[in-house]
C-alpha positions as CSV (number, residue, x, y, z in Angstrom):
1,M,-26.1,-7.3,38.2
2,V,-29.3,-8.5,36.1
3,E,-30.6,-5.0,36.7
4,I,-27.4,-3.4,35.2
5,G,-27.3,-5.8,32.2
6,D,-30.8,-5.1,31.4
7,W,-30.1,-1.1,31.9
8,L,-26.9,-1.5,29.6
9,A,-28.9,-3.3,26.8
10,A,-31.7,-0.8,27.0
11,C,-29.3,2.0,26.5
12,L,-27.7,0.2,23.3
13,R,-31.1,-0.4,22.1
14,S,-32.1,3.5,22.4
15,K,-28.6,4.7,21.6
16,P,-27.4,2.6,18.6
17,E,-24.4,4.6,18.1
18,L,-23.1,3.6,21.2
19,A,-23.4,0.2,20.2
20,I,-21.3,0.9,17.0
21,F,-18.5,2.4,19.1
22,L,-18.7,-0.7,21.4
23,T,-18.4,-3.1,18.6
24,L,-15.3,-1.1,17.4
25,A,-13.6,-1.2,20.7
26,V,-14.2,-4.7,21.3
27,G,-13.3,-5.7,17.6
28,Y,-10.1,-3.7,17.5
29,W,-9.1,-5.5,20.8
30,V,-10.0,-8.8,19.7
31,G,-8.3,-8.4,16.3
32,A,-5.2,-7.4,17.9
33,L,-4.9,-10.4,20.2
34,K,-2.3,-12.9,19.1
35,F,-2.6,-16.6,19.2
36,G,1.0,-17.8,18.9
37,S,2.0,-15.7,15.9
38,L,-1.5,-15.4,14.5
39,T,-4.1,-12.6,14.8
40,L,-7.6,-12.5,13.6
41,G,-7.4,-9.0,12.4
42,T,-9.5,-5.8,13.1
43,V,-12.2,-6.8,10.3
44,T,-12.8,-10.4,11.7
45,G,-12.7,-9.2,15.1
46,T,-15.2,-6.5,14.6
47,L,-17.6,-8.8,12.7
48,L,-17.6,-11.1,15.6
49,A,-18.0,-8.4,18.1
50,G,-20.9,-7.1,15.9
51,V,-22.7,-10.3,16.0
52,L,-22.2,-10.7,19.8
53,V,-23.7,-7.0,20.4
54,G,-26.3,-7.7,17.8
55,Q,-27.7,-10.4,20.1
56,L,-29.5,-7.7,22.0
57,G,-31.6,-6.7,18.9
58,I,-30.4,-3.4,18.0
59,T,-31.7,-1.6,15.0
60,I,-29.3,0.7,13.2
61,S,-30.2,2.9,10.2
62,P,-28.7,1.5,7.0
63,Q,-27.6,5.1,6.0
64,I,-24.7,5.0,8.6
65,K,-23.4,1.7,7.0
66,A,-23.8,3.4,3.1
67,M,-21.9,6.4,4.4
68,F,-19.0,5.1,6.1
69,F,-18.7,2.4,3.2
70,I,-18.6,5.0,0.6
71,M,-16.1,6.9,2.4
72,F,-14.0,3.7,2.7
73,L,-14.2,2.9,-1.0
74,F,-13.0,6.1,-2.0
75,A,-10.1,5.8,0.2
76,V,-9.2,2.5,-1.3
77,G,-9.2,4.0,-4.9
78,F,-7.2,7.3,-3.6
79,G,-4.6,4.7,-2.3
80,V,-4.3,2.7,-5.3
81,G,-4.8,5.1,-8.0
82,P,-1.1,5.8,-9.0
83,Q,-0.2,2.1,-9.3
84,F,-3.5,1.3,-11.0
85,V,-2.8,4.0,-13.8
86,R,0.7,2.6,-13.8
87,S,-0.5,-0.9,-14.4
88,L,-1.7,0.4,-18.0
89,S,1.9,1.2,-19.1
90,S,4.0,-1.1,-20.9
91,D,6.1,-2.3,-18.0
92,G,3.3,-2.8,-15.6
93,L,1.1,-4.4,-18.3
94,P,2.1,-7.9,-17.6
95,Q,1.4,-7.7,-13.9
96,A,-1.9,-6.1,-14.6
97,L,-2.9,-8.8,-17.0
98,F,-1.8,-11.3,-14.5
99,A,-4.1,-9.7,-12.0
100,V,-7.0,-9.9,-14.2
101,V,-6.5,-13.6,-14.9
102,I,-6.3,-14.4,-11.2
103,S,-9.2,-12.4,-10.4
104,C,-11.2,-14.3,-13.0
105,L,-9.9,-17.6,-11.6
106,C,-10.9,-16.5,-7.9
107,L,-14.3,-15.6,-9.4
108,A,-14.6,-18.8,-11.1
109,S,-13.3,-20.8,-8.2
110,V,-16.1,-19.4,-5.7
111,Y,-18.8,-19.7,-8.5
112,S,-17.8,-23.4,-8.8
113,A,-18.1,-24.0,-5.2
114,V,-21.5,-22.1,-5.1
115,V,-22.8,-24.2,-7.7
116,L,-21.8,-27.5,-6.5
117,A,-23.0,-26.6,-2.9
118,G,-26.2,-25.2,-4.2
119,Y,-25.5,-21.8,-2.3
120,G,-27.8,-18.6,-2.9
121,P,-26.4,-15.1,-3.5
122,G,-25.9,-14.1,0.0
123,V,-23.6,-17.2,0.9
124,A,-22.0,-16.6,-2.5
125,A,-21.1,-12.9,-1.6
126,G,-19.7,-13.9,1.8
127,L,-17.8,-16.7,0.2
128,L,-16.3,-14.4,-2.3
129,A,-15.4,-11.8,0.5
130,G,-14.1,-14.3,3.0
131,T,-11.9,-16.8,0.7
132,Q,-10.6,-14.0,-1.5
133,T,-10.0,-11.6,1.6
134,I,-11.8,-8.8,0.0
135,S,-13.9,-7.2,2.7
136,A,-14.7,-4.2,0.4
137,S,-16.8,-6.6,-1.9
138,I,-19.5,-6.9,0.8
139,G,-20.9,-3.4,0.4
140,L,-21.4,-3.8,-3.5
141,A,-22.7,-7.3,-3.0
142,S,-25.1,-6.1,-0.4
143,H,-26.2,-3.6,-2.8
144,A,-26.7,-6.1,-5.7
145,V,-28.8,-8.2,-3.1
146,G,-31.1,-5.3,-2.5
147,Q,-31.7,-5.2,-6.4
148,L,-32.9,-8.6,-6.9
149,D,-36.6,-9.6,-7.2
150,L,-36.8,-10.5,-3.6
151,S,-39.3,-9.3,-0.8
152,A,-37.6,-7.4,2.1
153,E,-37.4,-10.2,4.4
154,Q,-35.9,-12.5,1.8
155,V,-33.4,-9.7,1.1
156,Q,-32.5,-9.4,4.8
157,A,-32.1,-13.1,5.1
158,Q,-29.5,-13.2,2.3
159,L,-27.7,-10.3,3.8
160,D,-27.4,-12.2,7.0
161,L,-25.9,-15.1,5.3
162,I,-23.2,-12.8,3.9
163,A,-21.9,-12.2,7.3
164,V,-22.2,-15.7,8.2
165,A,-20.1,-17.0,5.2
166,Y,-17.5,-14.3,5.7
167,A,-16.9,-14.9,9.2
168,V,-16.5,-18.5,8.7
169,T,-14.0,-18.4,5.6
170,Y,-12.1,-15.2,6.2
171,L,-9.5,-16.7,8.5
172,F,-8.4,-19.6,6.4
173,G,-8.7,-17.1,3.4
174,T,-6.1,-15.1,5.0
175,L,-3.8,-17.6,6.8
176,G,-4.4,-20.4,4.2
177,T,-3.2,-17.8,1.4
178,G,-0.1,-16.8,3.2
179,W,0.8,-20.6,3.9
180,I,0.1,-21.8,0.5
181,I,2.2,-19.1,-1.3
182,A,5.0,-18.9,1.1
183,F,5.8,-22.4,1.7
184,I,4.1,-24.5,-1.2
185,G,4.6,-21.7,-3.8
186,P,8.6,-22.1,-4.0
187,R,8.0,-26.0,-4.2
188,L,5.6,-25.5,-7.2
189,L,8.2,-23.2,-8.9
190,G,11.1,-25.6,-8.1
191,V,13.2,-22.9,-6.6
192,D,15.0,-21.9,-3.3
193,L,13.1,-18.5,-2.9
194,G,16.1,-17.2,-0.7
195,A,18.5,-17.9,-3.3
196,E,16.6,-16.4,-5.9
197,C,16.1,-13.2,-4.1
198,R,19.9,-12.7,-3.5
199,R,20.3,-13.5,-7.3
200,Y,17.8,-10.9,-8.0
201,E,19.2,-8.3,-5.5
202,A,22.8,-9.1,-7.1
203,K,21.2,-8.1,-10.5
204,M,19.7,-4.9,-9.1
205,Q,23.2,-4.1,-7.6
206,Q,24.9,-3.7,-11.0
207,G,26.4,-0.4,-11.6
208,E,26.8,0.4,-8.0
209,P,30.1,1.9,-6.7
210,A,32.9,-0.5,-5.3
211,D,31.7,0.0,-1.8
212,G,27.9,-0.5,-2.3
213,M,24.9,1.7,-3.0
214,Q,25.4,3.4,0.2
215,S,28.1,5.4,-1.0
216,A,26.2,6.9,-3.8
217,W,23.2,7.6,-1.3
218,R,24.2,7.9,2.2
219,E,24.8,10.2,5.2
220,Y,28.2,11.6,5.1
221,L,30.6,13.1,7.7
222,V,31.3,16.8,7.5
223,R,34.8,18.1,8.0
224,A,36.2,21.8,7.4
225,F,39.6,22.3,5.7
226,E,41.6,25.3,4.8
227,L,43.3,25.1,1.4
228,T,46.9,26.0,1.9
229,Q,48.6,24.4,-1.0
230,P,48.3,25.6,-4.7
231,G,47.7,23.0,-7.4
232,V,46.2,20.6,-5.2
233,I,42.7,21.6,-4.5
234,A,43.2,25.1,-4.9
235,G,42.9,25.8,-8.7
236,L,40.1,23.6,-9.3
237,T,36.5,24.0,-9.9
238,V,34.2,22.9,-7.3
239,A,32.8,20.3,-9.7
240,Q,36.5,19.1,-10.2
241,A,37.3,19.2,-6.5
242,E,34.3,16.9,-5.8
243,A,35.4,14.3,-8.4
244,Q,38.6,13.7,-6.3
245,A,37.0,10.7,-4.3
246,S,38.0,7.2,-5.5
247,G,36.2,4.0,-6.0
248,G,32.9,5.8,-7.6
249,R,32.1,7.4,-4.3
250,R,31.1,11.1,-3.8
251,I,32.0,14.0,-1.9
252,F,30.4,17.3,-1.7
253,L,31.5,20.9,-0.9
254,E,28.7,22.2,1.4
255,N,30.2,25.4,2.4
256,L,32.8,28.0,1.3
257,R,34.4,30.8,3.4
258,R,36.5,33.3,1.5
259,N,38.0,36.5,2.9
260,G,36.5,35.7,6.1
261,Q,32.9,35.7,4.7
262,I,30.8,32.6,3.8
263,I,29.9,32.9,0.2
264,A,27.8,31.3,-2.5
265,F,29.2,29.2,-5.0
266,D,28.4,26.7,-7.9
267,D,30.0,23.9,-9.7
268,N,32.2,26.4,-11.8
269,T,33.5,28.4,-8.9
270,V,37.1,28.2,-8.9
271,L,38.7,27.3,-5.3
272,Q,41.5,29.5,-4.1
273,V,44.5,29.2,-1.5
274,G,43.2,30.4,1.8
275,D,39.7,29.4,1.3
276,T,38.0,27.3,3.9
277,I,35.6,24.7,2.8
278,A,33.0,22.3,4.5
279,V,33.5,18.8,2.8
280,S,30.9,16.0,3.2
281,G,31.9,12.3,2.2
282,S,32.8,9.1,3.5
283,H,35.3,8.6,6.4
284,E,38.0,7.3,3.9
285,D,37.9,10.0,1.6
286,L,37.9,12.8,4.4
287,V,41.0,11.0,5.8
288,A,42.5,11.4,2.4
289,W,41.8,15.0,2.3
290,T,44.0,15.7,5.2
291,H,47.0,15.1,3.1
292,R,45.7,17.7,0.6
293,A,44.5,20.3,3.0
294,Q,44.6,21.4,6.5
295,E,41.9,20.5,8.7
296,V,40.5,23.4,10.9
297,A,37.7,23.8,13.4
298,D,35.1,26.3,11.9
299,Q,31.9,26.0,13.9
300,E,30.0,28.3,11.7
301,L,31.1,26.7,8.6
302,L,30.1,23.3,9.8
303,S,26.6,24.5,11.0
304,I,24.8,22.9,8.0
305,P,21.0,22.5,8.5
306,L,20.0,18.8,8.0
307,E,16.7,17.4,7.2
308,S,14.9,14.2,6.6
309,V,11.7,14.4,4.7
310,D,9.2,12.0,2.7
311,V,9.0,12.9,-1.1
312,L,5.9,11.9,-3.0
313,V,7.5,11.1,-6.4
314,T,5.3,13.0,-8.9
315,S,7.8,14.1,-11.7
316,K,8.0,12.4,-15.2
317,K,11.6,12.8,-15.1
318,A,11.9,10.5,-12.0
319,N,9.3,8.0,-13.2
320,G,10.8,4.6,-14.5
321,Q,14.2,6.0,-13.7
322,R,16.8,3.9,-11.7
323,L,18.5,5.1,-8.4
324,I,21.9,4.6,-9.9
325,D,21.1,7.0,-12.9
326,L,19.2,9.5,-10.4
327,A,22.3,9.7,-8.2
328,Q,24.5,10.7,-10.8
329,Q,22.4,13.9,-11.6
330,S,23.8,17.1,-10.1
331,V,20.5,17.9,-8.2
332,A,21.0,14.6,-6.2
333,R,24.1,15.9,-4.7
334,G,24.4,15.6,-0.7
335,V,21.4,13.6,-0.3
336,F,20.9,9.8,0.6
337,V,17.7,7.6,0.2
338,R,16.8,5.7,3.7
339,R,13.7,3.8,2.3
340,I,11.0,3.7,-0.6
341,R,7.4,2.8,0.1
342,R,5.0,1.9,-2.8
343,G,1.4,1.4,-3.0
344,A,-1.6,2.0,-0.9
345,M,-0.3,-0.4,1.8
346,G,3.1,1.3,1.8
347,V,5.2,-1.7,1.2
348,E,9.1,-1.0,1.5
349,I,10.9,-2.1,-1.6
350,P,14.7,-2.7,-1.9
351,V,16.8,0.6,-2.3
352,Q,19.3,-0.8,-5.0
353,A,21.1,0.6,-7.8
354,Q,18.6,-0.8,-10.5
355,T,15.5,0.0,-8.4
356,Q,13.2,2.1,-10.5
357,L,11.2,4.9,-9.1
358,H,7.4,5.2,-10.0
359,R,4.9,8.0,-9.7
360,G,3.3,7.8,-6.2
361,D,6.2,6.3,-4.5
362,I,7.1,7.8,-1.3
363,V,10.8,8.1,-0.9
364,T,12.4,9.3,2.4
365,V,15.6,11.3,1.6
366,S,18.1,12.8,4.1
367,G,20.9,15.5,3.7
368,A,21.6,19.1,4.0
369,R,18.4,21.1,3.8
370,K,19.3,23.0,0.7
371,H,20.0,19.7,-1.1
372,V,16.7,18.0,0.0
373,Q,14.8,21.0,-1.1
374,A,16.4,20.9,-4.4
375,V,15.5,17.1,-4.8
376,V,12.0,17.8,-3.7
377,G,11.7,20.5,-6.4
378,E,13.0,18.3,-9.1
379,F,11.3,15.2,-8.5
380,G,8.1,15.5,-6.5
381,F,6.4,17.1,-3.5
382,A,7.4,17.0,0.3
383,D,5.0,14.9,2.1
384,R,5.5,16.4,5.3
385,P,3.4,15.4,8.5
386,S,0.0,17.6,8.4
387,E,-3.1,17.5,10.2
388,V,-5.3,19.3,7.7
389,T,-7.4,17.4,5.3
390,D,-8.7,19.0,2.0
391,M,-12.3,18.1,2.6
392,V,-13.2,20.2,-0.6
393,L,-11.2,17.3,-2.4
394,L,-12.7,14.5,-0.5
395,G,-16.2,15.7,-0.5
396,A,-16.4,16.7,-4.1
397,G,-14.7,13.6,-5.1
398,I,-17.1,11.3,-3.1
399,V,-20.1,13.2,-4.4
400,F,-18.8,13.0,-8.3
401,G,-18.1,9.3,-7.7
402,G,-21.6,8.7,-6.1
403,L,-23.4,10.5,-9.1
404,L,-21.4,8.4,-11.5
405,G,-22.4,5.3,-9.7
406,A,-26.1,6.4,-9.7
407,L,-26.2,6.3,-13.5
408,V,-28.1,3.3,-14.8
409,V,-27.3,1.8,-18.1
410,P,-29.8,-0.7,-19.5
411,I,-28.0,-3.8,-21.1
412,Q,-30.6,-6.0,-23.0
413,G,-33.4,-4.7,-20.9
414,V,-31.4,-5.1,-17.5
415,P,-30.6,-2.1,-15.7
416,V,-27.0,-2.0,-14.7
417,T,-25.2,0.3,-12.4
418,L,-22.2,0.6,-10.5
419,S,-24.0,1.9,-7.4
420,S,-22.8,5.0,-5.4
421,S,-20.2,3.0,-3.6
422,G,-18.8,1.5,-6.9
423,G,-18.7,5.1,-8.4
424,A,-16.8,6.3,-5.4
425,L,-14.2,3.6,-5.9
426,I,-13.7,4.8,-9.6
427,A,-13.5,8.4,-8.4
428,G,-10.9,7.7,-5.8
429,L,-8.9,5.8,-8.5
430,L,-8.9,9.2,-10.6
431,V,-8.2,11.5,-7.8
432,G,-5.5,9.5,-6.4
433,W,-3.7,9.2,-9.9
434,L,-4.3,13.0,-10.3
435,R,-2.8,13.9,-7.0
436,S,0.4,11.8,-7.7
437,C,0.8,14.1,-10.8
438,A,-0.2,17.5,-9.2
439,P,0.0,17.1,-5.3
440,A,-1.2,20.8,-5.0
441,I,-4.7,19.6,-5.9
442,G,-5.4,18.9,-2.2
443,Q,-3.8,17.5,1.0
444,V,-4.8,14.1,2.4
445,P,-2.5,13.2,5.5
446,S,-1.9,9.5,6.0
447,A,-3.8,9.7,9.3
448,T,-6.8,10.7,7.5
449,L,-6.5,7.8,4.9
450,W,-6.0,5.3,7.8
451,F,-9.3,6.6,9.4
452,M,-11.1,6.3,6.0
453,N,-9.8,2.9,5.3
454,S,-9.8,1.2,8.7
455,V,-12.6,2.8,10.6
456,G,-14.5,3.3,7.3
457,L,-14.6,-0.4,6.7
458,N,-14.9,-1.4,10.2
459,V,-17.9,0.8,10.9
460,F,-19.5,-0.9,7.9
461,I,-18.6,-4.3,9.2
462,A,-19.9,-3.4,12.6
463,V,-23.2,-2.6,11.3
464,V,-23.4,-5.7,9.1
465,G,-22.5,-8.0,12.4
466,I,-25.0,-6.2,14.6
467,S,-27.8,-6.4,12.1
468,A,-27.0,-10.1,11.4
469,G,-26.6,-10.8,15.1
470,P,-30.2,-12.1,16.0
471,R,-30.1,-14.3,13.0
472,F,-26.5,-15.4,12.8
473,I,-26.6,-18.8,14.5
474,A,-29.8,-19.7,12.7
475,G,-27.7,-18.8,9.4
476,L,-24.8,-20.9,10.5
477,Q,-27.2,-23.8,11.2
478,Q,-28.6,-23.1,7.6
479,V,-25.5,-23.2,5.7
480,G,-23.8,-25.9,7.9
481,V,-20.1,-26.4,8.7
482,S,-19.5,-27.6,5.0
483,I,-19.1,-23.9,3.9
484,F,-15.5,-24.1,5.8
485,F,-14.4,-26.8,3.6
486,W,-15.9,-25.1,0.4
487,G,-14.1,-21.9,1.5
488,M,-10.8,-23.9,1.7
489,L,-11.4,-25.1,-1.8
490,A,-12.1,-21.5,-3.2
491,T,-9.1,-20.1,-1.5
492,T,-6.7,-23.0,-2.2
493,V,-7.4,-23.7,-5.9
494,P,-6.5,-20.1,-7.3
495,M,-3.3,-19.8,-5.2
496,L,-1.7,-23.3,-6.4
497,L,-2.5,-22.4,-9.9
498,A,-1.2,-18.6,-9.7
499,P,2.4,-19.3,-9.3
500,L,2.4,-21.7,-12.3
501,I,0.5,-19.4,-14.2
502,G,3.1,-16.6,-13.5
503,K,6.0,-18.8,-14.3
504,Y,4.9,-20.6,-17.6
505,I,2.6,-18.1,-19.1
506,F,3.8,-14.6,-17.9
507,R,7.4,-15.7,-17.4
508,F,7.8,-13.8,-14.3
509,D,11.1,-13.8,-12.4
510,P,11.0,-16.3,-9.4
511,A,12.1,-13.7,-7.0
512,I,8.7,-11.6,-7.7
513,N,6.4,-14.3,-8.9
514,L,5.0,-14.8,-5.4
515,G,4.6,-11.1,-4.7
516,C,2.6,-10.8,-8.0
517,C,0.5,-13.7,-6.5
518,C,-0.1,-12.1,-3.2
519,G,-0.8,-8.9,-4.7
520,A,-3.5,-10.4,-7.0
521,R,-5.1,-12.0,-3.7
522,T,-4.9,-8.3,-2.1
523,N,-3.5,-10.1,0.9
524,T,-0.8,-8.0,2.5
525,A,-0.2,-10.7,5.3
526,S,0.9,-13.3,2.8
527,V,3.4,-11.1,1.1
528,G,5.0,-10.4,4.5
529,M,5.3,-14.1,4.9
530,V,6.7,-14.6,1.6
531,S,9.3,-11.8,2.6
532,E,10.1,-13.6,5.9
533,V,10.7,-16.9,4.1
534,A,12.9,-15.3,1.6
535,R,14.7,-13.1,4.1
536,S,14.3,-10.3,1.6
537,N,11.8,-7.6,0.6
538,V,12.4,-8.4,-3.2
539,P,8.9,-10.0,-3.6
540,M,7.4,-6.8,-2.7
541,L,8.4,-5.5,-6.1
542,G,5.7,-7.9,-7.6
543,Y,3.1,-6.7,-5.0
544,T,1.8,-3.4,-5.8
545,V,0.5,-3.4,-9.4
546,P,-1.7,-6.7,-9.1
547,Y,-2.8,-5.5,-5.5
548,A,-3.9,-2.1,-7.2
549,V,-5.7,-4.0,-10.0
550,N,-7.4,-6.5,-7.9
551,N,-8.4,-4.6,-5.2
552,T,-10.6,-2.8,-7.7
553,L,-11.7,-5.8,-9.6
554,N,-12.4,-8.1,-6.7
555,T,-14.3,-5.4,-5.0
556,L,-16.7,-5.1,-8.1
557,A,-16.7,-8.9,-8.3
558,G,-19.0,-8.7,-5.2
559,M,-21.9,-7.6,-7.6
560,A,-21.0,-10.1,-10.3
561,I,-21.0,-13.2,-7.9
562,V,-24.5,-12.2,-6.7
563,F,-25.9,-11.9,-10.3
564,L,-24.3,-15.2,-11.3
565,S,-25.6,-17.0,-8.2
566,V,-29.3,-16.3,-8.7
């Protein structure tokens, strides 16, 4: 057994690529384990697995870490680009400014803990990444540490401490944030969160048809009718016939047979006695039609191809428009909205009358194929499943960002640079926004983005853990268990103040205030807890803009905290 262990250790040392994949396998497995309702998450699991594997003394080229991290940061920017740009508009600006304030507050909270505890730049960077749940900041912080006037041994010692501080503080950074916002947040605001969300939903439902929004955007039954009576439906135009539904509901003529042939028609086509029409609508309205026309069985007429597709909203016409207004447009005839996802994390937002669409939203619509295609052509781009990635777009974007980050600007004699990683983040923001306006510039499937986000980050974290492994225990002894309590302080203070800042300074609606707080902390788990407590996904409406802004700012803060703590 000892011989097998020695052989395995020797193999991992000679083939470090196997050590990385072993770390990923163990990390994803550990990260998915549930302890009650809690999980460590893949990042923490991978870091711990890397520290364990790193005890074997494995040397890995730093180029691997750099390559996967720059890929990860480009994907982060690509995902949040549309929302980041929207945050600069008038309606998104308050949430963007709130995110900037909270980002500064988080940085100040971590810096205060660093000063009071006397920590150096390595611990400071790990404390920021762990307490603010922004793993991406580790890469830029590592680059900043490398720029300090330190020996190679001192630099490595500080990099090892980043991993130690991050591992110790990340768990409470994640769970503590969710618990504070979801359970203490409503008390700080003095509200019943569930009641506030119901009130907000009622406001968003204003203008809906009598039987709810589902009658304006819904899946319909389809029946065939022969027009036998003049002056009832026969003699009306298609548009007039479709207006015969009651209570604000909608019916649609899907097919028309005349003189034995299925013919094309438009809103101005006049219906005639003897026509057979396929009508879609609610059950109640179709029953009412049986008193106006004779229902018949016409299989060919009823053979209407149906389709469900994700639409990436790119049109200026749809940007900022309410669903209830879009539903009244003729191009929206015969389709219904199943769900709306927004932002890099694809959070679902309510489908209500007053819900506004934004560029970059993914809207799942269903209906007759011709109607769905009309909606796609008017409002965006059919984001159909694809296995092909435009590597020209990705490769050129990352190279452009890397070259941008390589520029050095001297400020008062001090050379300042974003680094290639920071440049890739900015390039990702730009390319992501451009694609939300002109999706034809390149196809990036969701599976590719998942790989770049998840695997890109975790390969980086795996290398960090493996490299820090031999000195991890010594580093933990050096910083002591007190770092956990400093981490609790740095996590708690901003999140106790954030709801109050949102309430009294930015005047956010209580229903979305806590969602804004979760977005500013870039913590998706916490907004899930808030929605669970509220029994509503209304808080998600406040999540995406602050998330997009602070996913960028907090990542860049990794460099700032290093230079502040020297």
